[in-house]
C-alpha positions in Angstrom: 9.5 -2.8 -56.3 6.9 -5.5 -56.6 3.4 -4.4 -55.6 0.0 -5.8 -55.0 -2.7 -3.2 -54.4 -6.2 -4.1 -53.3 -9.2 -1.8 -53.9 -12.9 -1.9 -53.9 -13.6 -2.3 -50.3 -16.1 -0.2 -48.4 -19.5 -0.3 -46.7 -22.3 -2.5 -48.1 -25.7 -3.5 -46.8 -26.6 -7.1 -46.1 -27.6 -8.7 -49.4 -25.5 -6.2 -51.3 -22.5 -6.6 -53.5 -18.9 -5.4 -53.8 -16.1 -6.2 -56.2 -12.6 -6.2 -54.9 -9.6 -5.8 -57.3 -6.0 -6.8 -56.8 -3.6 -5.1 -59.2 -0.1 -6.4 -59.5 3.0 -4.7 -60.9 6.5 -5.8 -61.7 5.7 -9.5 -61.8 4.8 -11.9 -64.5 1.3 -12.1 -63.2 0.2 -15.1 -65.3 2.5 -17.5 -63.5 1.2 -16.7 -60.0 -1.7 -18.3 -58.2 -3.9 -15.6 -56.7 -5.7 -16.0 -53.4 -8.0 -13.7 -51.4 -7.8 -14.0 -47.6 -9.7 -12.1 -44.9 -9.2 -11.3 -41.3 -12.0 -10.2 -39.1 -11.3 -8.3 -35.8 -10.1 -10.8 -33.2 -10.0 -13.7 -35.6 -7.3 -15.5 -37.6 -6.7 -14.8 -41.2 -8.9 -17.1 -43.4 -8.4 -18.2 -46.9 -11.5 -17.2 -48.9 -10.8 -18.1 -52.5 -8.0 -19.1 -54.9 -7.6 -19.0 -58.6 -4.7 -20.9 -60.2 -2.6 -20.0 -63.2 -4.8 -22.4 -65.2 -8.0 -20.7 -64.0 -9.1 -23.4 -61.5 -10.9 -22.0 -58.5 -11.5 -23.0 -54.9 -13.6 -21.4 -52.2 -14.1 -21.7 -48.5 -17.5 -23.2 -47.7 -19.0 -20.0 -46.2 -18.6 -18.0 -49.5 -19.3 -20.8 -52.0 -22.2 -19.7 -54.3 -21.9 -16.0 -53.2 -18.3 -15.0 -54.2 -16.5 -15.4 -57.5 -12.8 -15.1 -58.0 -11.4 -14.3 -61.4 -8.4 -12.9 -63.1 -7.4 -10.9 -66.2 -3.8 -11.6 -67.0 -3.8 -8.8 -69.7 -4.5 -6.3 -66.9 -2.4 -8.0 -64.2 -5.4 -7.9 -62.0 -7.5 -10.3 -60.0 -11.0 -9.8 -58.8 -13.3 -11.0 -56.0 -17.0 -10.5 -56.8 -18.9 -10.6 -53.6 -22.7 -11.0 -53.8 -25.3 -11.6 -51.1 -23.0 -10.1 -48.5 -23.6 -11.0 -44.9 -22.5 -9.1 -41.7 -20.1 -12.0 -41.0 -18.2 -11.1 -44.3 -17.0 -8.0 -42.5 -13.2 -8.1 -42.5 -10.0 -6.8 -44.0 -9.5 -8.6 -47.3 -6.0 -9.3 -48.5 -4.6 -10.4 -51.9 -1.8 -13.0 -52.1 0.2 -13.8 -55.2 2.2 -17.0 -55.0 4.5 -18.7 -57.4 6.3 -21.9 -56.3 8.2 -21.9 -59.6 10.2 -18.8 -58.5 9.7 -19.3 -54.8 7.9 -15.9 -54.5 5.0 -14.9 -52.3 3.6 -11.4 -52.2 0.9 -9.8 -50.1 -1.0 -6.6 -50.5 -1.9 -4.2 -47.8 -5.6 -5.1 -47.7 -8.9 -3.4 -48.2 -11.6 -3.1 -45.6 -15.1 -4.5 -46.1 -17.9 -3.7 -43.7 -21.4 -5.2 -44.1 -23.9 -3.5 -42.0 -27.3 -1.9 -42.2 
């Protein structure tokens, strides 16, 4: 069974940091683009950041300069380093692995991030 498992969520103070991880199993991780999405209560799911197979990255404007997406293909894991956290970053964060080459799209179960003093 193909799995994506997110971890690293929790409670952080405003201005603090968290690092989310997305660990994949039973896929050729290196051929998948990896994205992080988030969904706050009562809001639609929002694309936060993407890293392509070639290492190119894109961010939504609200996290640019604060969040960094990365990947380690040797560990089948992607990361989202979140710095200078704000209360509006509070949401469930989801990892998505997508490969158009094999028409495959996988989602993790999510990890909760709460930013509050």
